[in-house]
C-alpha beads as a LAMMPS data file, in Angstrom:
LAMMPS data file: protein, C-alpha beads

254 atoms
253 bonds

1 atom types
1 bond types

-500.0 500.0 xlo xhi
-500.0 500.0 ylo yhi
-500.0 500.0 zlo zhi

Masses

1 110.0

Atoms # bond

1 1 1 142.300 108.048 -257.224
2 1 1 144.746 107.635 -254.370
3 1 1 147.435 109.820 -255.930
4 1 1 145.028 112.540 -257.051
5 1 1 143.470 112.607 -253.582
6 1 1 146.906 112.827 -251.952
7 1 1 147.804 115.827 -254.134
8 1 1 144.846 117.739 -252.682
9 1 1 146.208 117.434 -249.136
10 1 1 148.341 120.375 -248.015
11 1 1 151.224 120.522 -245.587
12 1 1 150.399 121.932 -242.181
13 1 1 146.656 121.273 -242.469
14 1 1 144.477 119.228 -240.118
15 1 1 142.792 116.425 -242.063
16 1 1 140.019 114.070 -240.896
17 1 1 140.749 110.726 -242.537
18 1 1 138.273 107.991 -243.458
19 1 1 139.165 104.314 -243.759
20 1 1 140.549 102.643 -246.895
21 1 1 141.663 104.733 -249.848
22 1 1 141.501 108.041 -247.909
23 1 1 143.936 106.612 -245.361
24 1 1 146.325 105.345 -248.038
25 1 1 146.195 108.761 -249.721
26 1 1 146.942 110.533 -246.436
27 1 1 149.983 108.350 -245.730
28 1 1 151.218 108.961 -249.285
29 1 1 150.788 112.725 -248.954
30 1 1 152.615 112.767 -245.625
31 1 1 155.503 110.738 -247.055
32 1 1 155.941 112.844 -250.187
33 1 1 154.882 116.474 -249.760
34 1 1 152.981 117.107 -246.537
35 1 1 155.180 115.965 -243.608
36 1 1 153.536 118.422 -241.171
37 1 1 149.972 117.458 -242.066
38 1 1 148.050 116.354 -238.958
39 1 1 145.836 113.328 -239.453
40 1 1 142.733 112.816 -237.322
41 1 1 140.916 109.513 -236.918
42 1 1 137.376 109.195 -235.608
43 1 1 138.380 106.745 -232.872
44 1 1 140.480 109.483 -231.240
45 1 1 144.038 109.503 -232.611
46 1 1 145.477 112.966 -233.289
47 1 1 148.556 113.443 -235.467
48 1 1 149.709 109.820 -235.863
49 1 1 152.350 108.610 -238.292
50 1 1 150.720 105.292 -239.241
51 1 1 153.087 102.374 -239.541
52 1 1 153.420 100.625 -242.882
53 1 1 152.862 98.313 -244.606
54 1 1 149.135 98.911 -244.357
55 1 1 147.079 96.123 -242.772
56 1 1 143.362 95.854 -243.474
57 1 1 140.714 95.902 -240.725
58 1 1 142.997 97.598 -238.192
59 1 1 141.532 101.115 -238.196
60 1 1 141.566 101.535 -234.414
61 1 1 144.689 99.440 -233.840
62 1 1 148.083 100.562 -232.530
63 1 1 149.682 100.647 -235.994
64 1 1 147.445 103.586 -236.920
65 1 1 148.226 105.388 -233.646
66 1 1 152.018 105.288 -233.904
67 1 1 153.625 108.509 -232.596
68 1 1 150.230 110.175 -232.097
69 1 1 150.316 113.629 -230.537
70 1 1 147.264 112.603 -228.509
71 1 1 144.840 109.705 -228.200
72 1 1 141.440 111.074 -227.278
73 1 1 137.984 109.683 -228.100
74 1 1 135.295 109.949 -230.738
75 1 1 133.370 112.716 -228.966
76 1 1 136.490 114.873 -228.687
77 1 1 137.392 114.487 -232.356
78 1 1 133.891 115.393 -233.523
79 1 1 133.747 118.303 -231.087
80 1 1 136.983 119.674 -232.555
81 1 1 135.480 119.460 -236.039
82 1 1 132.313 121.187 -234.819
83 1 1 134.446 124.017 -233.410
84 1 1 135.939 124.610 -236.859
85 1 1 139.372 123.166 -236.127
86 1 1 139.490 120.680 -239.031
87 1 1 140.561 121.989 -242.441
88 1 1 139.769 119.008 -244.621
89 1 1 137.799 115.772 -244.472
90 1 1 138.382 112.815 -246.799
91 1 1 135.660 110.204 -247.336
92 1 1 134.834 107.227 -249.486
93 1 1 131.252 106.669 -250.699
94 1 1 128.949 104.200 -252.417
95 1 1 126.719 106.749 -254.210
96 1 1 126.844 110.477 -254.888
97 1 1 124.434 112.898 -256.575
98 1 1 124.926 116.189 -258.395
99 1 1 124.762 118.229 -255.172
100 1 1 127.359 116.161 -253.330
101 1 1 125.008 114.219 -251.069
102 1 1 126.619 110.840 -250.409
103 1 1 125.345 107.421 -249.439
104 1 1 127.446 104.880 -247.575
105 1 1 124.610 103.234 -245.635
106 1 1 122.381 101.065 -247.837
107 1 1 120.982 100.403 -251.315
108 1 1 117.279 100.164 -252.074
109 1 1 114.085 102.134 -251.529
110 1 1 113.149 100.681 -248.124
111 1 1 115.527 101.290 -245.202
112 1 1 114.017 98.433 -243.197
113 1 1 114.411 95.957 -246.079
114 1 1 117.392 97.154 -248.116
115 1 1 118.759 95.466 -251.198
116 1 1 122.139 95.710 -249.494
117 1 1 123.206 97.234 -246.196
118 1 1 126.778 98.362 -245.562
119 1 1 128.699 98.066 -242.261
120 1 1 127.927 101.626 -241.254
121 1 1 128.756 105.221 -241.973
122 1 1 131.164 105.694 -239.078
123 1 1 131.859 109.413 -238.896
124 1 1 130.885 110.157 -242.508
125 1 1 128.001 112.428 -241.505
126 1 1 130.093 114.453 -239.069
127 1 1 132.969 114.838 -241.547
128 1 1 130.867 116.245 -244.379
129 1 1 128.758 118.250 -241.952
130 1 1 131.510 119.901 -239.919
131 1 1 134.840 120.010 -241.792
132 1 1 135.505 123.182 -243.752
133 1 1 136.166 121.236 -246.938
134 1 1 135.552 117.601 -247.826
135 1 1 137.053 115.439 -250.561
136 1 1 135.015 112.410 -251.664
137 1 1 136.846 109.475 -253.256
138 1 1 134.697 107.172 -255.381
139 1 1 135.033 104.790 -258.338
140 1 1 133.798 106.277 -261.604
141 1 1 130.784 104.089 -262.394
142 1 1 127.309 105.011 -263.580
143 1 1 125.677 103.129 -260.706
144 1 1 127.512 105.398 -258.252
145 1 1 126.823 108.791 -259.892
146 1 1 123.060 108.790 -259.485
147 1 1 120.309 111.362 -259.872
148 1 1 119.231 110.752 -256.301
149 1 1 121.045 108.752 -253.650
150 1 1 119.121 105.893 -252.043
151 1 1 119.962 107.226 -248.584
152 1 1 121.586 110.492 -247.456
153 1 1 124.325 109.328 -245.112
154 1 1 126.134 112.659 -245.348
155 1 1 124.500 115.881 -246.567
156 1 1 126.155 117.754 -249.378
157 1 1 124.309 120.773 -250.724
158 1 1 120.998 118.918 -250.255
159 1 1 118.618 120.057 -253.055
160 1 1 120.925 122.822 -254.273
161 1 1 118.634 125.690 -253.291
162 1 1 120.295 128.818 -251.838
163 1 1 121.575 128.251 -248.295
164 1 1 119.996 124.786 -248.102
165 1 1 122.738 123.599 -245.748
166 1 1 122.411 126.631 -243.498
167 1 1 118.621 126.246 -243.324
168 1 1 119.170 122.660 -242.210
169 1 1 121.342 123.906 -239.358
170 1 1 124.724 123.032 -240.895
171 1 1 127.706 125.362 -240.444
172 1 1 128.083 128.072 -243.086
173 1 1 131.062 127.632 -245.366
174 1 1 131.336 123.859 -244.951
175 1 1 130.481 121.166 -247.499
176 1 1 131.847 119.026 -250.321
177 1 1 134.794 120.581 -252.135
178 1 1 136.242 117.991 -254.535
179 1 1 135.201 114.594 -255.880
180 1 1 138.071 112.351 -256.965
181 1 1 137.270 109.397 -259.207
182 1 1 139.188 106.803 -261.183
183 1 1 138.743 108.958 -264.304
184 1 1 138.100 112.562 -263.292
185 1 1 138.156 115.403 -260.786
186 1 1 135.090 117.474 -259.888
187 1 1 134.334 120.591 -257.889
188 1 1 131.072 122.370 -257.099
189 1 1 129.740 125.474 -258.823
190 1 1 129.282 128.271 -256.293
191 1 1 125.908 129.720 -257.393
192 1 1 124.121 126.469 -258.263
193 1 1 126.039 124.036 -255.996
194 1 1 126.004 121.542 -258.870
195 1 1 128.921 119.222 -259.481
196 1 1 131.336 120.635 -262.056
197 1 1 133.897 118.724 -264.128
198 1 1 137.373 120.156 -263.505
199 1 1 139.669 117.565 -265.019
200 1 1 139.930 114.183 -266.730
201 1 1 142.706 111.635 -266.547
202 1 1 145.173 111.720 -269.410
203 1 1 144.004 109.336 -272.127
204 1 1 140.336 109.576 -271.098
205 1 1 137.840 111.722 -273.035
206 1 1 135.167 113.965 -271.546
207 1 1 132.541 111.948 -273.411
208 1 1 133.751 108.751 -271.763
209 1 1 133.552 110.376 -268.336
210 1 1 130.083 111.864 -268.833
211 1 1 128.716 108.592 -270.201
212 1 1 129.314 106.942 -266.825
213 1 1 126.982 109.298 -264.917
214 1 1 123.188 109.332 -264.519
215 1 1 123.187 113.133 -264.285
216 1 1 124.973 115.738 -266.374
217 1 1 127.484 117.834 -264.421
218 1 1 128.517 121.335 -265.361
219 1 1 131.521 121.430 -267.675
220 1 1 133.839 124.415 -267.592
221 1 1 135.363 126.086 -270.621
222 1 1 138.711 124.585 -269.703
223 1 1 138.940 121.040 -268.383
224 1 1 142.333 120.131 -266.932
225 1 1 144.282 117.067 -268.026
226 1 1 145.091 115.113 -264.874
227 1 1 148.550 113.638 -264.608
228 1 1 148.724 109.894 -263.990
229 1 1 150.635 108.616 -260.942
230 1 1 154.346 109.392 -261.032
231 1 1 156.993 106.712 -260.669
232 1 1 157.807 108.115 -257.225
233 1 1 154.189 107.909 -256.072
234 1 1 153.856 104.346 -257.355
235 1 1 157.124 103.282 -255.742
236 1 1 156.014 104.486 -252.294
237 1 1 152.532 102.998 -252.708
238 1 1 153.671 99.614 -253.986
239 1 1 156.841 99.083 -251.980
240 1 1 156.205 100.853 -248.676
241 1 1 152.537 101.524 -247.991
242 1 1 150.559 98.667 -249.548
243 1 1 152.874 95.950 -250.930
244 1 1 150.178 93.279 -250.488
245 1 1 147.774 95.334 -252.682
246 1 1 145.084 95.250 -249.989
247 1 1 143.736 98.580 -251.234
248 1 1 145.665 99.566 -254.368
249 1 1 145.156 96.149 -255.930
250 1 1 141.737 97.369 -257.052
251 1 1 143.046 100.519 -258.703
252 1 1 146.790 100.276 -259.394
253 1 1 148.297 97.444 -261.380
254 1 1 151.890 96.594 -262.156

Bonds

1 1 1 2
2 1 2 3
3 1 3 4
4 1 4 5
5 1 5 6
6 1 6 7
7 1 7 8
8 1 8 9
9 1 9 10
10 1 10 11
11 1 11 12
12 1 12 13
13 1 13 14
14 1 14 15
15 1 15 16
16 1 16 17
17 1 17 18
18 1 18 19
19 1 19 20
20 1 20 21
21 1 21 22
22 1 22 23
23 1 23 24
24 1 24 25
25 1 25 26
26 1 26 27
27 1 27 28
28 1 28 29
29 1 29 30
30 1 30 31
31 1 31 32
32 1 32 33
33 1 33 34
34 1 34 35
35 1 35 36
36 1 36 37
37 1 37 38
38 1 38 39
39 1 39 40
40 1 40 41
41 1 41 42
42 1 42 43
43 1 43 44
44 1 44 45
45 1 45 46
46 1 46 47
47 1 47 48
48 1 48 49
49 1 49 50
50 1 50 51
51 1 51 52
52 1 52 53
53 1 53 54
54 1 54 55
55 1 55 56
56 1 56 57
57 1 57 58
58 1 58 59
59 1 59 60
60 1 60 61
61 1 61 62
62 1 62 63
63 1 63 64
64 1 64 65
65 1 65 66
66 1 66 67
67 1 67 68
68 1 68 69
69 1 69 70
70 1 70 71
71 1 71 72
72 1 72 73
73 1 73 74
74 1 74 75
75 1 75 76
76 1 76 77
77 1 77 78
78 1 78 79
79 1 79 80
80 1 80 81
81 1 81 82
82 1 82 83
83 1 83 84
84 1 84 85
85 1 85 86
86 1 86 87
87 1 87 88
88 1 88 89
89 1 89 90
90 1 90 91
91 1 91 92
92 1 92 93
93 1 93 94
94 1 94 95
95 1 95 96
96 1 96 97
97 1 97 98
98 1 98 99
99 1 99 100
100 1 100 101
101 1 101 102
102 1 102 103
103 1 103 104
104 1 104 105
105 1 105 106
106 1 106 107
107 1 107 108
108 1 108 109
109 1 109 110
110 1 110 111
111 1 111 112
112 1 112 113
113 1 113 114
114 1 114 115
115 1 115 116
116 1 116 117
117 1 117 118
118 1 118 119
119 1 119 120
120 1 120 121
121 1 121 122
122 1 122 123
123 1 123 124
124 1 124 125
125 1 125 126
126 1 126 127
127 1 127 128
128 1 128 129
129 1 129 130
130 1 130 131
131 1 131 132
132 1 132 133
133 1 133 134
134 1 134 135
135 1 135 136
136 1 136 137
137 1 137 138
138 1 138 139
139 1 139 140
140 1 140 141
141 1 141 142
142 1 142 143
143 1 143 144
144 1 144 145
145 1 145 146
146 1 146 147
147 1 147 148
148 1 148 149
149 1 149 150
150 1 150 151
151 1 151 152
152 1 152 153
153 1 153 154
154 1 154 155
155 1 155 156
156 1 156 157
157 1 157 158
158 1 158 159
159 1 159 160
160 1 160 161
161 1 161 162
162 1 162 163
163 1 163 164
164 1 164 165
165 1 165 166
166 1 166 167
167 1 167 168
168 1 168 169
169 1 169 170
170 1 170 171
171 1 171 172
172 1 172 173
173 1 173 174
174 1 174 175
175 1 175 176
176 1 176 177
177 1 177 178
178 1 178 179
179 1 179 180
180 1 180 181
181 1 181 182
182 1 182 183
183 1 183 184
184 1 184 185
185 1 185 186
186 1 186 187
187 1 187 188
188 1 188 189
189 1 189 190
190 1 190 191
191 1 191 192
192 1 192 193
193 1 193 194
194 1 194 195
195 1 195 196
196 1 196 197
197 1 197 198
198 1 198 199
199 1 199 200
200 1 200 201
201 1 201 202
202 1 202 203
203 1 203 204
204 1 204 205
205 1 205 206
206 1 206 207
207 1 207 208
208 1 208 209
209 1 209 210
210 1 210 211
211 1 211 212
212 1 212 213
213 1 213 214
214 1 214 215
215 1 215 216
216 1 216 217
217 1 217 218
218 1 218 219
219 1 219 220
220 1 220 221
221 1 221 222
222 1 222 223
223 1 223 224
224 1 224 225
225 1 225 226
226 1 226 227
227 1 227 228
228 1 228 229
229 1 229 230
230 1 230 231
231 1 231 232
232 1 232 233
233 1 233 234
234 1 234 235
235 1 235 236
236 1 236 237
237 1 237 238
238 1 238 239
239 1 239 240
240 1 240 241
241 1 241 242
242 1 242 243
243 1 243 244
244 1 244 245
245 1 245 246
246 1 246 247
247 1 247 248
248 1 248 249
249 1 249 250
250 1 250 251
251 1 251 252
252 1 252 253
253 1 253 254
């Protein structure tokens, strides 16, 4: 997931980074192929070169602000996204549906008495609402790919009807672009706004991927075979960025 997400980040672009795997992916991309990529963090840092090794629970700390071009505030960062200045957003999520609506707030049918409540969405709504493109990183599990999310933390293409986002007051041309999972890569079909399978990890079948979803995505005539992490990517991840396996321990094993 981390390596595939990093490959989607382009040099010279401005990228709004979420905590956890998105941050690890951004550092990896900047180290390997996107040295001029400008990272943005919701707490106000613009263009930092985060220090490694990665330390958990330090999102707003000085290590993540190292060599920042500017240190502003949350309102400024979101205002820049609203003005159309942010090319790409990268988010994690707990649930996602076929139209790219994501939930990172709570599980259950009753908001006041949830089965489980998460720490908070942070800037997840603003990222998916205002960035031109958004990549969602999520484990490939049936409980996460649901017919309807328990709570819409961040709006994707809502119910999939024509111009649903625009009718809700969201900027035209924005929205979810790619979904990166531990087994596959998805995009969104332009007419229907439904999730579309673009690629599967080498050694994984389409049937295996589709089995782990409550809804059936569109499947193109040609589904790409996704390359596994390279030795160079793994070396940087394991030796430089996250040697304690704080994040990659869940997804990358020796």
